[in-house]
C-alpha positions in Angstrom: -14.1 15.0 5.8 -11.5 17.4 4.4 -10.3 18.3 0.9 -7.3 19.9 -0.6 -7.8 22.9 -2.8 -4.6 23.3 -5.0 -3.7 26.1 -7.3 -1.2 24.6 -9.7 1.4 26.0 -12.0 3.6 27.8 -9.4 7.4 27.2 -9.0 8.5 26.1 -5.5 11.8 27.0 -3.8 13.6 26.2 -0.6 14.4 23.2 1.4 12.3 20.4 3.0 13.2 17.8 5.5 11.7 14.3 5.2 9.8 12.9 8.1 10.7 9.7 9.9 10.0 6.6 8.0 6.4 5.3 8.2 7.2 1.7 7.3 10.0 1.6 9.9 7.9 3.1 12.6 5.2 0.4 12.3 7.9 -2.3 13.0 9.9 -0.5 15.6 6.9 0.5 17.7 5.7 -3.1 17.9 9.2 -4.3 19.1 8.7 -2.4 22.4 6.4 -5.3 23.4 9.4 -7.6 23.6 10.7 -6.2 26.9 9.5 -4.8 30.2 12.3 -2.3 30.1 12.2 1.3 28.9 12.7 2.1 25.2 13.0 5.6 23.8 12.4 6.2 20.1 13.0 9.4 18.2 12.1 10.8 14.7 8.6 9.2 14.9 6.4 10.7 12.2 3.2 12.4 13.3 0.9 10.6 10.9 -2.5 8.9 11.2 -1.2 5.3 10.8 1.6 5.7 13.4 -0.7 7.5 15.8 -3.3 4.8 15.5 -0.6 2.2 16.4 0.6 4.2 19.4 -2.9 4.5 20.7 -3.4 0.7 20.2 -0.2 0.1 22.3 -1.5 2.5 24.9 -4.8 0.5 25.2 -2.8 -2.7 25.5 -1.2 -1.2 28.6 2.1 0.1 27.3 3.2 3.2 29.3 3.8 5.9 26.7 5.3 9.3 27.4 5.9 12.0 24.8 9.3 13.6 25.5 9.4 16.1 22.6 8.3 16.4 19.0 8.8 12.9 17.4 10.3 11.4 20.6 8.5 9.0 22.9 9.4 6.6 25.6 7.6 3.2 25.9 7.5 0.7 28.7 5.6 -2.6 28.3 6.0 -3.9 31.9 2.3 -4.3 32.8 0.2 -5.2 29.8 -3.5 -5.8 29.7 -3.7 -8.9 27.5 -7.5 -9.1 28.0 -7.7 -6.2 25.6 -6.7 -8.6 22.8 -9.9 -10.5 23.1 -12.2 -7.4 23.5 -14.7 -6.1 20.9 -12.8 -2.8 21.1 -9.6 -4.4 19.9 -11.4 -6.0 17.0 -12.4 -2.6 15.8 -9.0 -0.9 16.6 -6.9 -3.7 14.9 -9.0 -3.6 11.7 -8.3 0.1 11.2 -4.5 -0.4 10.6 -2.6 -3.0 8.6 0.5 -2.4 10.7 -1.3 -3.9 13.7 -0.4 -7.4 12.4 3.1 -6.8 13.7 2.1 -6.9 17.4 1.5 -10.7 17.0 5.1 -11.8 16.8 6.3 -9.9 19.9 3.2 -11.0 21.9 3.6 -14.6 20.9 7.3 -14.6 21.8 6.9 -13.0 25.2 3.5 -14.2 26.4 2.8 -17.3 24.3 -0.2 -15.9 22.5 -1.1 -13.2 19.9 -4.3 -12.2 18.2 -5.3 -9.8 15.5 -8.5 -9.1 13.5 -8.1 -9.1 9.7 -6.3 -5.7 9.3 -7.2 -3.0 6.8 -4.9 -0.6 5.0 -4.5 0.5 1.3 -6.8 -1.1 -1.2 -4.0 -1.9 -3.7 -4.7 -5.5 -4.3 -4.2 -8.8 -2.4 -1.8 -8.6 0.5 -1.6 -12.0 2.0 -0.7 -12.7 5.7 0.3 -16.3 5.0 4.0 -15.5 5.4 3.5 -14.2 8.9 1.5 -17.2 10.2 3.5 -19.9 8.3 6.6 -18.6 10.1 4.9 -18.7 13.5 3.7 -22.2 12.8 7.2 -23.3 11.9 8.4 -21.9 15.2 5.9 -24.2 16.9 2.8 -22.1 17.3 -0.8 -23.4 16.8 -2.8 -21.3 14.4 -6.5 -20.5 14.7 -8.9 -18.4 12.6 -12.5 -17.5 13.2 -14.3 -16.9 9.8 -17.2 -15.3 11.5 -15.2 -12.6 13.2 -12.3 -12.7 10.7 -10.0 -13.0 13.8 -6.6 -14.6 13.7 -4.7 -16.2 16.6 -1.5 -18.0 17.4 -0.6 -19.7 20.7 2.5 -21.6 21.9 3.9 -22.8 25.2 7.4 -22.6 23.8 8.8 -21.4 20.5 11.6 -23.4 19.1 14.2 -22.3 16.5 14.1 -23.8 13.1 15.0 -23.4 9.4 12.5 -21.7 7.1 12.5 -20.7 3.5 10.0 -17.8 3.1 7.6 -18.1 0.1 7.9 -14.3 -0.5 10.4 -11.8 0.8 7.7 -10.0 2.8 9.0 -7.0 4.8 6.3 -7.1 7.5 6.3 -10.9 7.5 10.1 -11.1 8.0 9.9 -8.4 10.8 7.1 -10.3 12.6 9.0 -13.7 12.4 12.2 -12.1 13.5 10.5 -10.6 16.6 9.1 -14.0 17.5 12.4 -15.8 16.9 14.6 -13.6 19.0 13.0 -15.2 22.2 12.7 -18.7 20.8 14.8 -21.6 22.1 17.7 -22.4 19.8 18.7 -21.2 16.4 16.3 -19.9 13.7 17.4 -19.5 10.1 15.2 -17.3 7.8 16.1 -17.6 4.1 14.6 -15.3 1.4 14.2 -12.8 4.2 13.4 -9.2 3.3 16.5 -7.0 3.7 15.1 -3.4 3.4 16.9 -0.7 5.4 13.8 -0.6 7.7 14.2 -4.3 8.5 17.9 -3.8 9.0 17.0 -1.0 11.5 14.8 -3.3 13.4 17.5 -6.0 13.6 20.1 -3.5 14.8 17.7 -2.2 17.5 16.9 -5.8 18.6 20.7 -6.6 18.8 21.2 -3.5 21.0 18.4 -4.9 23.2 20.4 -8.2 23.6 19.2 -10.2 20.6 21.7 -12.3 18.6 20.9 -11.7 14.9 23.5 -12.1 12.2 23.3 -11.7 8.4 21.6 -8.3 8.8 21.3 -6.7 5.3 21.3 -10.0 3.5 18.4 -12.4 2.6 19.5 -15.0 5.1 19.1 -14.1 8.8 20.4 -16.3 11.6 18.9 -15.8 15.0 20.2 -17.4 18.2 17.3 -17.1 20.7 17.9 -15.4 24.1 15.9 -15.6 27.3 15.0 -11.9 27.5 15.6 -8.5 26.0 16.4 -5.1 27.6 15.8 -1.4 26.9 17.5 0.8 24.3 17.3 4.0 22.4 16.6 4.2 18.7 16.3 6.9 16.0 14.3 6.2 12.8 15.6 6.7 9.3 14.1 9.5 7.1 11.3 8.2 4.9 12.7 7.2 1.5 9.2 7.3 0.0 8.8 10.9 1.0 12.2 11.7 -0.3 11.2 10.2 -3.7 8.0 12.2 -3.6 9.8 15.5 -3.2 12.2 14.7 -6.1 9.2 14.1 -8.3 7.5 17.3 -7.1 10.6 19.4 -7.9 10.8 18.0 -11.4 7.1 18.3 -12.2 7.0 22.0 -11.0 10.4 22.9 -12.5 11.4 23.9 -9.0 14.8 24.1 -7.3 14.5 22.2 -4.1 16.9 20.8 -1.5 15.9 17.7 0.5 17.9 17.7 3.7 19.2 14.8 5.8 18.2 12.0 3.5 20.6 9.2 4.7 22.0 8.7 1.2 23.4 5.2 2.0 19.9 3.9 2.6 18.3 5.2 -0.6 19.4 2.3 -2.8 18.3 2.7 -6.5 16.0 5.6 -5.9 18.3 8.4 -7.1 19.4 6.5 -10.2 15.8 5.6 -11.2 14.9 9.3 -11.2 18.1 10.0 -13.2 16.9 7.6 -15.8 13.9 9.9 -16.3 16.4 12.7 -17.0 16.1 14.4 -13.6 19.3 15.8 -12.1 19.8 14.5 -8.6 22.8 16.1 -6.9 24.4 14.8 -3.7 25.4 17.6 -1.4 26.7 16.1 1.8 23.7 14.2 3.2 21.3 16.4 1.2 19.7 16.0 -2.2 19.7 19.1 -4.4 17.3 19.2 -7.4 18.0 22.2 -9.7 15.1 23.8 -11.6 14.6 21.8 -14.8 13.7 24.8 -17.0 14.3 22.9 -20.2 12.5 19.8 -19.0 13.9 16.3 -18.6 14.4 13.4 -21.1 13.8 9.7 -20.5 16.8 7.5 -21.2 16.4 4.4 -23.4 18.0 1.0 -22.8 21.4 0.5 -24.5 19.9 -1.2 -27.5 17.5 1.7 -28.0 14.4 0.0 -26.7 11.9 1.8 -24.5 12.8 2.2 -20.8 11.0 -0.1 -18.4 10.8 0.8 -14.7 9.5 -2.0 -12.5 9.3 -2.7 -8.8 11.0 -5.5 -6.9 11.9 -6.5 -3.3 14.9 -4.6 -1.9 17.5 -3.9 -3.2 15.2 -3.5 -6.2 13.1 -0.4 -6.7 10.3 0.1 -4.1 6.7 -0.3 -5.3 5.7 2.6 -3.2 7.4 5.1 -5.6 6.1 3.7 -8.9 3.0 6.0 -8.9 5.3 9.0 -8.4 7.6 7.8 -11.3 4.5 7.5 -13.5 3.3 11.0 -12.7 6.7 12.5 -13.3 6.9 10.7 -16.7 3.8 12.4 -17.9 5.8 15.6 -18.5 9.1 14.1 -19.7 10.5 13.9 -23.2 10.1 10.3 -24.4 8.1 7.3 -23.2 8.4 4.7 -20.5 6.7 1.5 -19.5 5.8 1.3 -15.8 5.5 -2.3 -14.6 3.9 -2.7 -11.2 4.6 -6.4 -10.4 3.8 -6.6 -6.7 0.2 -5.2 -6.5 -2.5 -5.5 -9.1 -4.7 -2.5 -8.3 -2.1 0.2 -7.8 -2.2 1.6 -11.3 -6.0 2.1 -11.4 -5.5 5.8 -10.4 -4.2 6.6 -13.9 -7.7 7.3 -15.2 -7.6 10.5 -13.1 -4.3 11.6 -14.8 -5.8 10.8 -18.2 -8.7 13.1 -17.3 -6.1 15.8 -16.6 -4.7 15.3 -20.1 -1.9 12.8 -19.5 -1.0 10.4 -22.3 -1.1 7.0 -20.6 -2.1 3.6 -22.0 -3.1 1.2 -19.2 -2.1 -2.1 -20.8 -3.4 -4.3 -17.9 -3.7 -4.0 -14.1 0.1 -4.3 -13.8 1.5 -2.2 -16.8 1.1 1.3 -18.1 2.9 3.1 -21.0 3.4 6.8 -20.5 4.0 9.1 -23.4 5.5 12.4 -22.0 4.2 15.8 -22.9 7.6 17.5 -22.5 5.7 20.4 -20.8 4.3 21.4 -24.2 0.9 20.6 -22.9 0.3 21.2 -19.2 -2.0 19.0 -17.2 -5.4 20.4 -16.6 -6.9 21.0 -13.1 -9.7 18.7 -12.0 -11.6 17.3 -9.1 -10.4 13.9 -7.9 -10.4 11.4 -5.0 -7.3 9.9 -3.3 -7.6 6.1 -3.5 -4.6 5.3 -1.3 -1.5 7.0 0.3 0.9 6.9 -2.6 -1.6 7.5 -5.4 -3.0 10.4 -3.4 0.4 12.1 -3.2 1.0 11.4 -6.9 -2.3 13.2 -7.7 -1.2 16.0 -5.4 2.0 16.4 -7.4 0.0 16.4 -10.6 -2.3 19.1 -9.3 0.6 21.3 -8.2 2.0 21.2 -11.7 -1.4 21.6 -13.5 -3.0 24.7 -14.9 -5.9 25.9 -12.7 -7.3 24.9 -9.4 -7.8 21.3 -8.5 -9.7 19.6 -5.6 -8.6 16.4 -4.0 -11.0 14.6 -1.8 -10.5 11.7 0.7 -7.2 13.4 1.8 -7.4 11.3 5.0 -5.6 8.7 2.9 -2.7 11.1 2.3 -2.6 12.1 6.0 -2.1 8.4 6.8 1.4 8.6 5.4 2.5 12.3 5.2 3.0 14.6 8.2 1.4 18.0 8.0 1.9 17.9 4.2 0.0 21.1 3.4 1.9 23.2 6.0 5.2 21.9 4.7 4.4 22.5 1.1 3.2 26.0 1.8 6.6 26.7 3.4 8.2 26.1 0.0 5.7 28.2 -2.0 2.9 25.8 -2.8 -0.6 27.2 -3.1 -2.5 24.5 -1.2 -5.4 24.9 1.3 -7.0 22.3 3.5 -10.8 22.9 3.6 -13.0 21.1 6.2 
């Protein structure tokens, strides 16, 4: 077990480049199972969750070769499907929520896919119904072992159909799309997720020979094909990391440049930070955050009422950045209501911020009101534990802005989503040390 020791209160300066997108990687890597041909993927983040999935694919028989930093080739031409029914797979699959997305490609290509109940962040209920209801509509038979908590779907042939998803689940949509591309006939998915990462998956599949239209909308139309070929793909920068660095710059009153951010794929993220009074400047494809020496002031709605920031499926504001927004608001001028609609346990980390001196009223599991300090009272250093990836980074940002030395435990959660975060932060002047 390792901890971060953080001496806060130091201004940072320089530039930082975001890693490849974690949430895109978990989809794209599973898509290599759809073809026996070679696929090369670049800008893969070197993080725990992605590395776990790569190792799972290797055990499944995928030939994997590291070409250079962040670039791998994959060839799934001789898979060991017996691994799916082994005790080892039941352990490996449970350790990663993203493992659920191997089911769609395996079902499409081999007629069967299995997965143990996957793990992941403890941020509330995260149902898998959307995935399996979609497979059933395509003609698969569903089975579940309560004793082993083991899911399975099997089908001789998948047939295209119309489906209206109960929720616009990103991973659910990705899984169903990967199954439908090799189904017989036409599949229409309405209320589909349309996040940039899902668009990236569809574009990659089309380059492999799939026929997907409506990419970027909430209605996808897929004409099934007999087989898919190889391709090359480069992942987008991680928008959640980009938002994290914007928040870090504001909280530490630092001048930072975030490079190669793919502005066109950031959606509402820059504007939501601007509503908190943060200056977000576009410089080519970079983001420049000037030092906020005089702080930043939260806007009100037009009628003067308190600003509310809430999450929603894309193109709404991503739930993964609400914890960052909440932390940044603790030092703003003014107040804001944070409404976390999609997960009921994600705001429970605020008790740690309250211990640091933040003024936060947790109204219920979904809503918190933040009264900003305007930097007139700095947060105080403390010892805390990271409950999940995003809350962990939020606490890290709080610690870097706080007075004194903080300790963050359970940093393995942070490592699941952020590549070499301590090295990269030290490069821009942060006083952070990893202690085993």
